Every structure is written in C-alpha cells, then in structure tokens.
C-alpha positions in Angstrom: 134.9 99.7 -63.5 138.0 98.2 -60.8 139.9 101.1 -62.9 137.7 104.0 -62.4 137.4 103.3 -58.7 140.8 103.1 -57.9 141.8 106.8 -58.8 138.7 107.7 -56.8 139.8 105.4 -53.5 143.1 107.6 -53.9 141.4 111.0 -53.6 139.2 110.0 -50.9 142.2 108.9 -49.1 144.0 112.4 -50.0 140.9 114.2 -49.1 140.5 112.4 -45.4 144.6 113.1 -44.6 144.1 116.6 -45.7 141.5 117.0 -43.0 143.2 115.3 -40.8 146.1 117.3 -40.7 143.7 120.4 -40.6 142.2 118.9 -37.7 145.4 118.5 -36.1 147.0 121.9 -36.9 143.7 123.5 -35.4 144.2 121.7 -32.0 147.3 122.8 -32.1 147.0 126.5 -32.9 144.1 126.3 -30.0 146.8 125.5 -28.0 149.1 127.7 -28.9 147.1 130.3 -27.8 146.6 129.5 -24.2 148.3 132.5 -22.3 151.9 131.4 -21.1 151.0 132.6 -17.4 148.3 129.5 -17.7 150.6 127.0 -18.6 151.8 125.0 -15.3 154.6 123.9 -17.4 156.0 127.0 -17.8 158.9 128.6 -15.1 157.4 130.5 -12.7 159.2 134.2 -13.9 158.3 133.6 -17.5 154.3 133.2 -16.4 154.9 136.3 -14.0 155.9 138.3 -17.0 154.1 137.1 -19.7 150.8 138.0 -17.4 152.6 141.4 -15.9 152.7 142.5 -19.7 149.1 142.0 -20.8 147.8 143.9 -17.5 146.5 147.8 -17.8 147.1 149.8 -14.6 143.4 149.6 -13.7 144.3 145.4 -13.0 147.5 145.6 -11.8 146.6 148.3 -8.9 143.5 146.0 -8.5 146.0 143.4 -7.3 147.8 145.7 -4.9 144.4 145.6 -2.9 142.2 143.7 -0.6 138.8 143.4 -0.4 136.9 143.2 2.7 134.2 141.1 3.2 131.6 143.2 4.2 132.5 145.1 0.4 131.3 142.4 -1.3 128.1 141.4 0.5 125.0 142.9 -1.5 123.9 144.2 2.4 125.8 144.1 5.7 124.4 141.0 7.0 126.5 138.2 8.8 124.7 135.4 6.9 124.5 137.2 3.7 125.6 134.6 1.0 124.9 137.1 -2.1 127.9 139.2 -3.4 128.4 142.2 -6.0 131.2 141.8 -8.5 131.1 145.5 -10.0 134.3 146.1 -7.9 136.1 143.6 -8.8 136.0 143.8 -12.6 139.7 144.6 -12.8 140.3 141.6 -10.2 141.7 141.6 -6.5 144.5 141.2 -4.7 142.8 139.6 -1.7 140.0 139.0 0.5 139.8 139.1 4.2 137.4 136.2 6.1 133.6 135.9 5.7 131.5 135.7 8.5 130.2 132.6 7.3 129.2 128.7 8.4 132.0 126.2 7.1 130.0 125.2 3.8 128.7 128.5 3.1 132.7 130.1 3.0 133.2 127.1 1.1 130.5 128.0 -1.2 131.4 131.7 -1.3 135.0 131.3 -2.4 134.0 129.1 -5.1 131.2 131.9 -6.4 133.8 134.5 -6.1 136.5 132.9 -7.6 134.5 131.6 -10.6 133.7 135.2 -11.1 137.2 135.9 -10.9 138.3 133.3 -13.3 135.9 133.2 -15.9 134.3 136.7 -15.7 137.2 139.0 -15.6 139.3 139.7 -18.8 142.3 138.0 -17.5 141.1 135.4 -14.5 143.4 135.8 -12.2 141.9 134.1 -8.8 142.1 135.9 -5.6 143.5 135.1 -2.4 141.7 134.0 0.6 142.8 135.0 4.0 142.5 133.8 7.3 143.6 134.6 11.1 145.4 131.8 12.2 147.8 132.3 15.2 146.6 129.3 17.2 144.0 127.7 14.9 141.7 128.7 12.5 139.2 131.2 13.1 136.3 129.5 11.8 132.9 128.1 13.9 134.0 123.9 14.5 137.5 124.8 13.9 140.0 123.4 16.7 141.9 126.4 19.0 145.5 124.7 19.8 147.4 126.8 23.0 148.8 130.2 22.3 151.9 130.4 20.5 153.8 131.4 23.9 152.5 127.9 25.0 153.8 125.6 21.8 156.6 127.3 22.3 157.0 126.1 26.3 156.6 123.0 25.0 160.4 123.0 23.2 158.9 120.5 20.9 159.5 121.9 17.0 158.0 118.7 15.9 155.0 119.1 17.7 154.2 122.8 16.6 154.9 121.3 12.7 152.0 119.0 13.5 149.9 121.9 14.4 151.3 123.6 11.7 149.9 120.5 9.3 146.4 120.2 10.8 145.5 123.8 11.2 146.7 124.2 7.1 144.1 120.5 6.2 141.2 122.8 7.8 142.5 126.1 6.1 142.3 124.2 3.0 138.5 123.3 3.7 137.1 126.0 3.8 139.0 127.5 0.6 141.3 130.1 2.3 144.9 129.9 0.8 146.7 132.9 2.9 147.1 132.2 6.7 148.2 135.7 9.1 150.6 133.7 10.9 153.0 133.0 12.6 154.4 135.8 14.9 157.9 135.9 14.8 158.4 139.0 17.0 160.4 138.6 20.0 158.5 139.6 23.6 160.9 141.6 24.9 158.8 144.0 26.9 157.0 141.9 29.3 154.1 144.5 29.5 153.1 145.0 26.2 149.9 143.2 25.9 150.5 140.9 23.0 153.4 139.1 24.5 150.9 135.5 24.0 150.9 135.6 20.6 155.0 135.2 20.3 156.9 132.3 20.3 158.8 134.3 23.3 161.7 136.5 24.0 164.8 134.2 22.8 165.9 134.2 19.1 166.9 130.9 18.3 163.5 129.0 20.0 161.5 131.6 18.0 163.0 130.8 14.7 162.8 127.2 15.7 159.0 127.1 16.4 159.0 130.0 13.4 160.5 127.3 11.0 158.3 124.6 12.2 155.4 126.1 11.9 155.8 127.7 8.7 156.8 124.4 7.0 153.2 122.7 8.4 151.5 125.3 7.1 152.8 125.6 4.1 153.8 122.1 2.9 151.6 120.1 5.4 152.5 116.2 5.8 150.9 115.3 2.5 152.0 117.3 -0.4 148.7 118.5 -2.6 150.3 120.3 -5.7 149.7 123.5 -3.5 151.3 125.8 -1.0 149.1 127.7 1.7 150.9 131.1 1.9 152.1 131.4 5.7 152.7 135.2 6.5 155.7 136.0 9.2 154.6 138.5 10.8 155.4 141.4 11.7 158.2 142.6 10.2 159.9 144.0 13.1 161.1 145.1 16.5 156.8 145.5 17.2 157.6 143.3 20.6 159.9 145.3 22.3 157.5 149.0 22.6 158.5 152.3 24.9 156.7 151.6 28.3 154.9 148.3 26.4 152.4 150.4 25.1 151.1 149.3 21.8 152.2 151.2 18.7 154.6 152.9 20.7 157.9 153.2 18.8 160.9 150.3 19.5 164.1 151.9 20.3 167.5 150.7 19.6 169.9 150.4 16.5 171.2 148.2 14.0 173.1 146.4 16.2 170.0 145.3 17.8 167.8 144.3 14.8 170.4 141.9 13.2 171.3 140.2 16.3 168.3 140.2 18.3 165.2 140.5 16.5 166.2 139.8 12.8 166.9 135.9 13.5 163.6 134.4 13.5 162.8 135.9 9.9 166.2 135.0 8.5 165.2 131.6 9.2 161.7 131.6 8.1 163.2 133.4 4.5 166.2 130.9 3.9 165.3 127.8 5.4 161.0 128.0 5.3 160.6 129.5 2.1 157.9 132.0 3.5 155.8 133.4 1.0 154.7 136.7 2.6 155.7 138.8 5.3 153.6 141.4 7.2 154.6 144.4 8.0 154.7 145.8 11.8 152.3 149.1 13.2 155.5 150.7 14.9 158.4 153.0 14.2 162.0 151.4 14.9 164.5 154.2 16.4 161.9 156.6 15.5 161.2 155.8 11.8 158.1 154.7 10.3 158.2 151.0 9.3 155.9 151.2 6.4 157.9 154.1 5.0 161.3 152.4 5.6 162.6 151.7 2.2 166.4 150.0 4.0 163.9 147.5 6.0 161.6 146.2 3.2 163.5 146.6 0.2 167.3 146.6 1.4 167.4 144.3 4.5 164.7 141.7 3.4 164.8 141.8 -0.4 168.5 142.3 -1.1 170.0 140.9 2.1 167.9 138.1 3.4 166.6 137.2 -0.3 163.0 137.4 0.1 160.9 136.4 -3.3 157.3 136.6 -1.7 155.2 139.8 -1.1 154.6 141.9 1.5 151.5 142.5 3.1 150.5 145.4 5.0 149.0 145.1 8.7 145.5 145.9 8.5 145.3 149.9 8.8 149.5 150.3 8.9 149.7 152.6 5.6 147.0 154.8 6.7 149.3 155.2 9.8 151.6 156.8 7.8 149.4 160.0 7.4 147.2 159.4 10.5 149.5 158.8 13.4 152.9 159.0 12.4 152.4 162.0 10.3 155.3 161.7 8.2 152.5 161.4 5.1 150.6 164.9 3.9 148.2 163.0 2.8 146.7 159.4 2.2 148.4 159.6 -1.4 151.7 160.6 -0.2 151.3 157.7 2.2 150.8 155.3 -0.6 154.0 156.7 -2.2 155.8 156.4 0.7 155.0 152.6 1.5 155.3 151.4 -2.1 158.4 152.8 -2.6 159.3 151.3 0.5 158.4 147.8 -0.7 155.2 147.5 1.3 153.1 145.4 -1.8 149.5 145.3 -0.5 147.6 147.8 1.2 144.5 145.8 3.5 142.0 145.9 4.5 141.1 148.5 2.0 143.4 150.8 -0.6 142.3 153.6 1.6 145.3 155.0 0.2 146.4 153.0 -2.4 143.4 154.2 -4.2 145.2 156.8 -5.4 147.8 155.3 -7.3 146.3 155.2 -10.6 147.0 159.2 -10.2 150.1 159.2 -8.8 151.2 156.9 -12.1 149.8 159.0 -14.3 150.7 162.2 -12.9 154.2 160.8 -13.1 154.9 160.6 -9.5 154.7 157.2 -8.7 156.8 155.0 -11.6 154.9 152.4 -13.5 158.2 150.3 -12.5 157.5 150.4 -8.9 153.9 149.5 -9.8 155.0 146.6 -11.9 157.6 145.6 -9.1 155.0 145.3 -6.3 152.4 143.2 -8.8 155.0 141.2 -9.8 155.6 139.8 -6.5 152.1 139.4 -5.8 151.6 137.2 -9.4 154.6 135.1 -8.3 153.3 134.2 -4.9 149.8 133.5 -6.7 151.8 131.3 -9.5 153.8 129.2 -7.1 151.4 128.5 -4.6 149.2 126.7 -7.1 146.4 128.9 -7.2 146.0 129.5 -10.8 145.5 125.6 -10.9 143.5 124.8 -7.5 141.4 128.1 -7.5 138.6 126.0 -6.0 137.3 123.6 -2.8 135.6 121.1 -2.5 132.5 122.0 -0.5 131.8 118.7 0.6 135.2 117.6 2.3 135.4 120.4 4.6 135.2 118.5 8.1 137.1 120.7 10.4 137.1 119.0 13.6 138.7 115.5 14.2 140.1 113.4 17.2 143.8 113.9 15.8 143.9 117.3 16.2 142.7 117.4 19.7 145.2 115.2 21.0 147.5 117.2 19.0 146.5 120.3 20.9 146.3 118.4 24.2 149.7 117.3 24.2 151.4 120.7 24.2 148.4 121.3 27.6 150.6 118.5 28.9 154.1 119.7 27.6 152.8 122.9 29.5 152.1 121.2 32.4 155.3 119.5 32.7 157.8 122.7 32.3 155.6 124.4 34.5 156.6 121.9 37.6 159.8 121.9 37.0 160.8 118.7 35.3 164.6 117.8 34.7 163.7 116.9 31.1 162.9 120.0 29.7 165.2 123.0 29.8 164.4 125.8 31.7 164.4 129.8 31.5 
C-alpha cells in the first residue's frame, strides 16, 4: 500500500509545483504588462518617451490645452458640483480654478482626476492651477502682503517661509500648479502692476524669486511631490511705453540680458522652476509669443529650462487680435507653438486648429511631440502620476503660524519705511 502511495504523493507534489510556477509566471506577466510610463522607478525621460509613442494626435493636442472650470460644469452656476466629461475624453493638459468652497474644490479635483485616470484610454492626470501671487485665491486661505512688500523685507528666508505655507494651502485643495511668482522688474512706475513684482532691482528680485520658488515647489517637509511654480511673465513686461499695460517694451539684447534676464536665470538654474509663463507684450517691436529666439533659443538652449511654457491668458489669440502678426487664429497657433509656447490658456482658441494644421503638414508632428513631451515631463517629475488625488478631509487652510508670518512681513515693511539703520535703503 505504501509503495503505491509514494508515486501518487510525488505526482501531487509535482503538480503543485507546476501550479505555483504558473501563478508566479502569470503574476510576473501582469507586472510586465504595466506600461513603462506608469512605473515610478523608471527614468522620467523613458516614461515620457513611452507615453508619447502611445498617444494619438487628438490625445497629444488635448495635453496642449487648458479647460476652464465653466467648460466642465453642467451649467454655469458658481456652486455647481456636477461635471460633464465628454469634451475631455482625450484628456486635458491643465484645468483652471473653480468657484467652489475648499472642500468642494478638493472633491471636484478627485472626481475629475478619477475620470481622467480611470475612464480615459491612457489615464493621464490633469494639472489643476491656482492664482497665488501673495496667497492662495480661495475662501479661508491666508493672504500675505503683496510681492513688493515681501521684497521690502529684504529677507529671503522669510519669503521662503511664505512659499512653504502657501504650498500647504494649495496642496490642501488639490491644485498642483501656481501661477506665481512674478519675476519681472518694475522699471516703469506708471505701470499699473508694480505691486505684483519684487521691485526694480534684478539682484533683489532674483533672491526673492529663488526663495519663493523653493518654498512653493519643495516646501519644508518633502512629500514626494513638487508643487509646480510658474516664473512669470517671461519677459520685459514691466517696462512698457508710457506705463501702459500690454504696450511694447523698448530695448535691445544688452538690456534684455543684463537687466531683465537675471531673475529668470536664477529661477531656472538655482530653483529648477518647472513652468514659465509668456508675456503679453512685444519687445523691441516683436511680439514675444511668436518669438523663437526668446522661448526656444534663449530659454531652453542658453538657460537650460526643462519645464513647459504656459501662455498667459489670451496671449496666443493676441497674435491675431492685437499684435496683428497672424492673419488667422490658426496661424497664431502655428507661430506660438513653433516659437516654444507649449500650452494655450485659458482655452484652446487657437490650438484647436492644430489637428488640421498637422494633417495639412503646415505644423510638423515633431513640433507637437516636443511640446507634449515637456508637459508630460512636468507631470511626471512633479509626482502627479503617483499622487493625483487629495484627501478632502485634511484641507484646513488657516493657521496662526501663517498669520504670524504675514504679520512679520508687515512689521519689516514698517521698519524699512521708518528708515531703520538695520535695513538697507533704496
């Protein structure tokens, strides 16, 4: 009897081993089937390349576009929490702010990200944007003194602390990019946006800009993500003729390199800023949003910028409507994209024509791919693929420490204004 059981037992053991090997093989194949672009251990450049080659033209163009919150809502009411996703079945690059409470904002982010990640073909999350020049533009958020006041503190460490605190509030609502800081120089005091800048001095603006960007992007407690900061507006916007907003700025290459460029150079080479916003104006008579020398040759080749270029709102349409350098809005899209503008905001008024421009061979697929790759790079390197959602239950904004930080800047301004010998005077 025992002699008969022994072969039977050995057969059962062999059978079990075969089953185990098959299970391990199936599980291994399952892991291997995960796309490279979803592997957080892979190199960013390899993930971008893998994702890009999987995308259709329609999906690529979607990444070059921004959706307004009003476009996503089922109706145009400020408090609407119901969204329509039909327009975004191919994905979307960025989404601007919602007119919602803090908790509703966070829930909206999660709802939309869930659709983009689980209901679209490739599952690419969107970048949610917020204005944040001197505090998050959101009910209950901390508002700090304007940038010109922060610069008057002459204290980069204090500005870094402000950036860290703003970061916490922005992350609490689920936003992943802020449209700040403003690194332009206020060289024309009749200009109506002087308070948005860190002043007229390129060195001071550089130090304040680097401190703010590091605070915003990295924070004081690393959490595996980078909040995307936006150095804006690139560049020469703060010295228009007659102080008129949007007017052309006079100058040449010497002024551009030695006066206006240093704050942006510091932001890119010291703080590794992930986004740069275009400027509305023309410089020395040439519309900046169509200027390849500025947004490709200077920004990328010379300064080494690796992030993506975000158009100021309506800046691409201005090539047709205001600057009159484009005969049609389709031409404006071609000029901007080939100059190095990667994403049109706040909606694709001009970039909607890119599909037909590519099919007619007026714009090359290589140009499209370059722009999309830069946006995907930022989404991946910022940790958005691994951390697309927000905990809506942990979205407390205001704290006394943020209030104290704001108060400290105000005190510094009073001291400087009183002529204290402890602070340098301008």
